[in-house]
C-alpha positions in Angstrom: 4.0 -15.6 -16.3 5.6 -17.0 -13.3 4.8 -16.0 -9.6 8.3 -13.8 -9.5 7.2 -12.6 -12.8 4.0 -11.2 -11.7 5.7 -9.8 -8.4 8.3 -8.0 -10.6 5.8 -6.3 -13.0 3.7 -5.5 -9.7 6.3 -3.9 -7.8 8.0 -2.0 -10.9 4.2 -0.7 -11.6 3.7 0.4 -8.0 7.2 2.3 -7.6 6.4 4.1 -10.5 2.7 5.0 -9.2 4.4 6.1 -6.0 6.8 8.2 -7.9 4.0 9.7 -9.8 1.9 10.6 -7.1 4.6 11.9 -4.9 5.6 14.3 -7.8 2.1 15.6 -8.1 2.1 16.4 -4.7 4.9 18.2 -4.6 4.0 20.2 -7.9 0.4 21.0 -6.8 1.1 21.4 -2.9 4.4 23.1 -2.6 5.5 23.2 1.3 7.6 21.7 3.7 5.7 18.9 4.8 4.2 17.9 1.4 6.6 15.0 1.0 5.7 13.7 4.3 1.8 13.9 3.9 2.4 12.2 0.5 4.0 9.3 2.1 1.7 9.0 4.7 -1.0 8.9 2.1 0.8 6.7 -0.3 1.6 3.9 2.5 -1.9 3.9 4.2 -3.3 3.3 0.7 -0.6 0.1 0.0 -1.3 -1.2 3.4 -5.0 -1.2 2.6 -4.6 -2.9 -0.5 -2.3 -5.2 0.8 -4.9 -6.2 3.3 -7.3 -6.4 0.9 -5.7 -8.6 -1.6 -5.1 -11.0 1.1 -8.4 -12.3 1.5 -10.7 -11.2 -1.3 -11.9 -13.9 -3.5 -11.1 -12.1 -6.4 -7.3 -12.2 -5.9 -6.2 -15.4 -7.4 -2.7 -16.7 -6.9 -1.2 -14.6 -9.8 -3.5 -11.3 -8.8 -2.2 -11.8 -5.4 1.5 -11.6 -6.4 0.7 -8.9 -8.6 -1.0 -6.7 -6.5 -0.6 -7.6 -3.2 3.5 -8.7 -3.0 4.2 -6.7 -6.2 2.3 -3.6 -6.4 1.4 -2.9 -2.8 5.3 -3.6 -2.0 6.5 -1.5 -4.2 4.0 1.2 -3.9 4.9 1.5 -0.5 8.3 2.7 1.0 9.8 2.1 4.4 12.9 3.7 3.1 11.2 7.2 2.9 10.0 6.6 6.1 13.7 6.2 7.6 14.8 8.9 5.6 12.1 11.2 7.4 13.1 9.6 10.8 16.8 10.6 10.0 16.6 14.2 8.6 13.5 15.4 10.5 12.1 15.7 14.4 8.8 14.3 13.2 8.7 11.0 15.7 5.0 11.5 16.4 4.0 11.2 12.5 6.1 8.0 12.0 4.7 5.9 14.6 1.3 7.3 13.6 2.0 6.2 10.1 3.0 2.6 11.6 -0.1 2.5 13.6 -2.5 4.1 10.8 -1.0 1.2 8.4 -1.7 -1.7 10.8 -5.3 -0.1 11.1 -5.8 0.2 7.2 -4.4 -3.2 6.3 -7.1 -4.8 9.0 -9.8 -2.7 7.1 -8.9 -4.1 3.9 -8.3 -7.7 5.3 -11.7 -7.6 7.0 -13.4 -6.1 3.7 -11.6 -9.3 1.9 -13.1 -11.4 4.1 -16.6 -10.3 4.3 -16.5 -10.7 0.5 -15.1 -14.1 0.5 -17.9 -15.1 3.1 -20.4 -13.2 0.7 -19.2 -15.5 -2.4 -19.2 -18.6 -0.2 -22.8 -18.2 1.0 -23.8 -17.4 -2.7 -22.4 -20.7 -3.8 -23.8 -22.3 -1.1 
């Protein structure tokens, strides 16, 4: 399977996972802010996964395309964020989500880098 095939497959799986988790949250926790909280958690996890796949030695080229650009890209959603910005008055939540997304990406990136260094030290 080529590079774009992995990205397409990962994107499809990520979008389906996002939809299922969002629906589960709505069913189990009915309320006005359920979708926003669900979107917040999904985007944070996706940002972490993307940061991890960038540097972790487990993720080879095909795996990076599948899990990073594909799954994490399909799992997270900026279109959902823009809908909430247009419909609600929750700008502080949106800014918090964006800042938290950068932080969780950095945490994943750092953990991937630590795993990469650990593997290099074991090989040396």
